[in-house]
C-alpha positions in Angstrom: -11.1 -31.2 29.2 -8.3 -33.6 28.4 -8.9 -33.1 24.7 -8.7 -29.3 25.0 -5.5 -29.6 27.1 -4.0 -32.0 24.5 -4.8 -29.5 21.6 -3.4 -26.6 23.7 -0.2 -28.5 24.3 0.1 -29.4 20.6 -0.5 -25.7 19.7 2.0 -24.3 22.2 4.7 -26.9 21.3 4.1 -26.3 17.6 4.3 -22.5 17.8 7.3 -22.5 20.2 9.7 -24.9 21.7 9.3 -24.6 25.4 7.2 -21.4 24.7 10.2 -19.4 23.6 10.8 -19.7 19.8 8.2 -18.1 17.5 7.2 -19.9 14.3 6.9 -18.1 10.9 4.0 -19.1 8.7 4.1 -18.2 5.0 1.1 -17.5 2.8 0.2 -20.3 0.4 -0.9 -18.2 -2.7 -2.6 -21.0 -4.6 -4.9 -21.7 -1.6 -5.4 -18.0 -0.7 -7.3 -15.1 -2.3 -7.9 -11.4 -1.9 -10.9 -9.7 -3.6 -12.6 -6.4 -3.5 -16.2 -5.6 -4.4 -17.6 -2.3 -5.5 -21.3 -1.4 -5.6 -22.7 1.6 -7.4 -25.9 2.5 -9.1 -24.8 1.6 -12.6 -22.3 -1.2 -12.0 -21.3 -3.7 -9.3 -18.1 -5.7 -9.8 -15.6 -7.8 -8.0 -11.8 -7.9 -8.5 -9.8 -11.0 -7.4 -6.3 -12.3 -7.2 -4.4 -15.2 -5.8 -1.0 -13.4 -6.1 -0.5 -12.8 -2.5 2.7 -12.9 -0.5 3.4 -12.6 3.1 4.1 -14.1 6.5 3.1 -14.0 10.1 5.3 -15.0 13.0 4.3 -15.6 16.5 3.8 -17.8 19.5 0.5 -19.3 20.4 1.1 -18.5 24.0 1.6 -14.8 23.3 -0.6 -13.6 20.4 0.0 -10.0 21.4 3.6 -10.5 20.1 2.7 -11.5 16.6 4.2 -9.7 13.6 3.8 -10.0 9.9 3.3 -8.5 6.5 1.1 -9.2 3.5 1.2 -7.7 0.0 -0.6 -7.9 -3.3 0.4 -6.6 -6.7 -2.6 -4.5 -7.8 -1.9 -5.3 -11.4 -2.8 -8.9 -10.6 -6.4 -8.0 -9.6 -8.8 -9.1 -12.3 -12.5 -8.1 -12.6 -13.4 -10.2 -15.6 -13.4 -7.2 -18.0 -10.1 -6.2 -19.5 -11.2 -2.6 -20.1 -12.3 -2.2 -16.5 -9.0 -3.8 -15.4 -7.1 -1.2 -17.5 -9.1 1.6 -16.0 -8.6 0.3 -12.5 -4.8 0.2 -13.0 -4.9 3.8 -14.1 -7.0 4.9 -11.1 -4.7 3.0 -8.7 -1.6 4.3 -10.6 0.0 0.9 -10.5 3.1 2.0 -12.4 3.8 4.4 -9.6 2.4 2.3 -6.7 3.1 -1.4 -7.6 2.2 -2.8 -4.2 -0.6 -2.9 -1.7 0.8 -3.8 1.7 -0.4 -4.4 5.3 2.2 -4.5 8.0 0.9 -6.0 11.2 1.8 -4.1 14.4 -0.4 -5.8 17.0 -3.2 -8.3 17.6 -6.0 -7.5 19.9 -9.0 -9.4 21.3 -7.6 -12.9 21.9 -4.7 -14.0 24.0 -4.5 -17.7 23.2 -5.1 -19.5 19.9 -7.1 -22.7 20.6 -6.4 -25.3 18.0 -9.3 -26.3 15.8 -11.5 -23.3 16.9 -12.0 -20.1 15.1 -11.2 -17.0 17.1 -12.0 -13.4 16.4 -9.2 -10.9 16.7 -8.3 -7.4 15.5 -5.2 -6.8 13.5 -3.8 -3.3 13.8 -1.2 -2.2 11.3 0.0 0.0 8.6 -2.0 -0.3 5.4 -0.1 1.1 2.4 -2.3 1.8 -0.7 -1.7 4.2 -3.5 1.3 5.7 -1.8 -0.7 6.5 1.4 0.1 4.8 4.7 -2.6 4.7 7.3 -3.1 2.8 10.5 -6.1 0.5 10.1 -7.7 -2.0 12.5 -9.0 -5.0 10.6 -11.3 -7.7 12.1 -9.9 -11.2 11.5 -11.2 -14.8 12.0 -8.2 -17.1 12.7 -8.1 -20.8 12.8 -5.1 -22.9 13.7 -5.4 -26.5 12.3 -2.7 -28.6 14.0 -3.5 -31.7 11.8 -2.6 -29.7 8.7 -0.1 -27.4 10.5 -1.7 -24.3 9.0 -3.3 -21.0 9.9 -6.4 -19.9 8.2 -7.2 -16.2 8.3 -10.3 -14.6 6.9 -11.6 -11.1 7.0 -14.0 -8.6 5.3 -13.5 -4.9 5.8 -14.2 -1.6 4.0 -11.7 0.8 2.4 -12.7 4.4 1.6 -11.1 5.5 -1.7 -10.8 9.1 -0.4 -8.7 7.9 2.6 -6.0 6.8 0.1 -6.4 9.7 -2.4 -7.8 7.4 -5.1 -10.0 9.3 -7.5 -13.5 7.8 -7.8 -14.0 6.3 -11.2 -17.0 7.6 -13.2 -19.2 5.8 -15.8 -21.0 8.3 -18.0 -22.2 10.9 -15.4 -22.4 8.7 -12.4 -19.4 8.2 -10.1 -18.8 4.6 -8.9 -18.7 3.6 -5.2 -16.7 5.6 -2.8 -16.1 2.5 -0.7 -14.9 -0.9 -1.7 -15.2 -4.0 0.5 -12.1 -6.2 0.8 -12.4 -9.9 1.5 -9.4 -12.1 2.2 -9.0 -15.8 2.7 -5.5 -16.7 3.6 -3.9 -20.1 4.2 -0.4 -20.1 5.8 2.0 -22.9 6.6 5.5 -23.0 8.2 
């Protein structure tokens, strides 16, 4: 009990002096990644990037008042095949839509972040992809490590291409998957 109380005090004092001042955590790109995977009858593939920017700001005592934004340049996504990367940039129209962005509006599911323990939350916000903005609710696992003074955020969630008016690619006569699965691993520090 004393150890939990000690970590709680560290957490609250780290996130806010006397519980009033929020702390901003920035994404550490070299320790973070975003990837998507697509599965289809003829071809499964994964695209990855470490070119992620963003921040989250909040107070451990009031997780409902967290704000933040995260973005990825879709050109930085690499599948391991240059021709497929070129086709992907065409389907995503990266010249016209050079950014994929999630703007956090609210957190649900957990009221207090317990240091050293993963907690499940939902992040509701505006997801901007291919020029379409939609409200999405994304499941997150969040861990605050007070010894490293960092937040670790992970998630896996689906995106339907039709929701963002992205034409489904086709190989020969078979269309590729209508859904991609996004996986993110983020490390953030003040």
